[in-house]
N, C-alpha and C positions, 0 to 999 in steps of 0.2 A: 409480105407488106401488107396485102388487103386484109389479112386477118388482124394485124395490129391496126389500122384504121378502124374497124368495126368494132374492136375491144376498146380503144381510145372514144369513139363516138357512144358506145354503151356506157363507159364510165362519166363522160360528160353529161348524157342523159339523167343519168343516176344522180350525179352531183345537182344538178338543176332542181331533180324532183325533190332531193332532200332538203334544198336551200327553201323550195317553195313550201313544204310542209314546215320547216321552223319558222317562216315568215308567218302562216296561216296560224300557228299555235301562239306566236308572241301576239299577233294582232287580238286571237281570240282571247288570251290573257288580259291584254291592255283593256279590250272592250269589257270584260268583267270589272277591271280594276277602276276604271271611267265610270260605269255603270253603279258601282258601289259608292264611289264618290259625289255622284249626282244624286243621291239617297241623302246625304248629308247637308243640313243647312244651318247656318248661324243667325242669330239675332239677338236684339235686347234694347234697352232703352236706358236713357240717363235721365232719372228723376232730379227735378230742381223745385226749390220752393222758396219765395220771398214773403217776408211779411214785416211790415214796420209800423210803429205807432209808439205807445208807452213802451213796448217791448218789440224786440228786434228778433226774427227768425230767419235762417239762410239754411236751406237743405241743399245738398249734394249726393247723387248716388251712382250707382253702377249696378244693372241688372242683366247680365247675359244669360243667353240661352241657346241649346244646342237640339236641334231637331233631325230625325231619322224619319224618312217617308217610307211608311209601310206600304202605301200605294202612292200613286201619283198625287192624290188628294189629301192623303190620311196621314198626319204627323204624330209623333210621340216624342218626349225628349224631358231633360232635366232643365229647371232654372232657378238661379240663384239671385239673391239681393243683397244690396249693401246699402245704406242710408246713414250719411253724417249728418248732423244738425247742428247748429250752434243758434243758441238761445242767449239773448242778455235782456235785463230788466233794469231801468234806471229807477232807483229807491227815492223817496222822498227828500232825503237828506243828501242826494247829489251822487251817492254811491252807486256804482254799476256793478250787478251781480251777473256772472256767466256760467253757463255749462254746456259741454260739447258731447253728447251722448252719440253712440253708434248702435244703431238696429240693423239687425240682418235677416234674412230669410231663406229658406230653401224649398224646393217643390218639385213635382212632375206636372206635365201638361199634356194636352192633345189637342190637335187642330184638324179640321176638316173644311177644305175649299169647297163650297157648294156652286160658285161659280167662279169665274177668272179672278175678279177682284175681291170677292167677299168670303170670310170663313166663320166658323164658329169655332170658340176656345174654351175649354174646360180645363180648370188647375186645382189642384191640390197645393196648398202651400202651409209650412210651419214656420211662424214667423216669431222672433225674439226682438219684441218691440220695446223701446225706452221711451218713457212720457216723462218730461219733467214739469214739475209744478213747483211755485212760488209758496213758501211758509215764512213763518216768523224768524226761522232760522237761515232763510236763502233758498235757493234752488235745491231741490231733491229729486231724484231720477227713481221713478218706481219701473220696475220692469215686470213684463208679464209675456207669456207664450201664447200664442192663438194657433187654433188649426182652420185657416180659412179655406174656404170653397168657392172658387171665382168661377162663375159662367158669362158668357158674351159674346159680342159679334165684333169683327174686325174688318177694315177696310184696307186693302194694298193700294198704295198709289205709286206712280211712276212708271217708266216704260216697262215693256217685257223683259228687259235686260237681267242680270244677275243681282242688282242691288234695287232694293226697293224699300219705300218708307210705309210704316201702317199706322193706323190708328185704331184703338181698341177700347171698346166700351164693356166695364165688366161688373157685374153684381156679386156682392159675397153673401151668398145664401146662409152661412155659418158666422156673423159677425162676433167677435168676442164682447161681453158684457162690460168689460174693463175698457173699451176702446170709445173714445167720442167721436172716431172718424165714421164719415158717410158708407154706407156700404157699396155705394157706387163709386167706381174709380175708372179714371180716363187715362189711357198712357199712349204716348208717341214713341216710337222705336223706328228702328231699321232691320232690315233683313238681308241676308245674301243667300240665293238660291232657293228660297221657299216657293 
């Protein structure tokens, strides 16, 4: 009988040891997964534009981005952008001409946080932009491709939680000669876990 108790105790201790090892392995695995998930962050902005007068301009866009933290302060990732524009022009005879082009862009970026709330941003962007202009035949849309290189500074706002807002001032060091846009741009956006 005493031998049976010893065998049962040994089996009990072995099962506790096996259970503890499996818990340790699953915890280590969970730590790796959650650590990997903490390296990924999401962000983007929603560009809006309004202009009124003899002509009307309304713009709405979406520019999502996905970042991967190589270190806690240095991130890289892709960014895309879509911009819908509505232009209308009232002619002398009272007729209204309208055009609704869509512009898009895709690129890669890198960011480095040099203090808790400030970061530098570098971005290469390939853009397919639609530029409407008015002729005697009405609106015509000219498309051109641009290889933009944006450099700038950003400021994170909000608490230390997962969701924060950002303001980003960028300068395009390679503006297209076909564009009438300023090389300076200001972006407002949100990010999660940056």
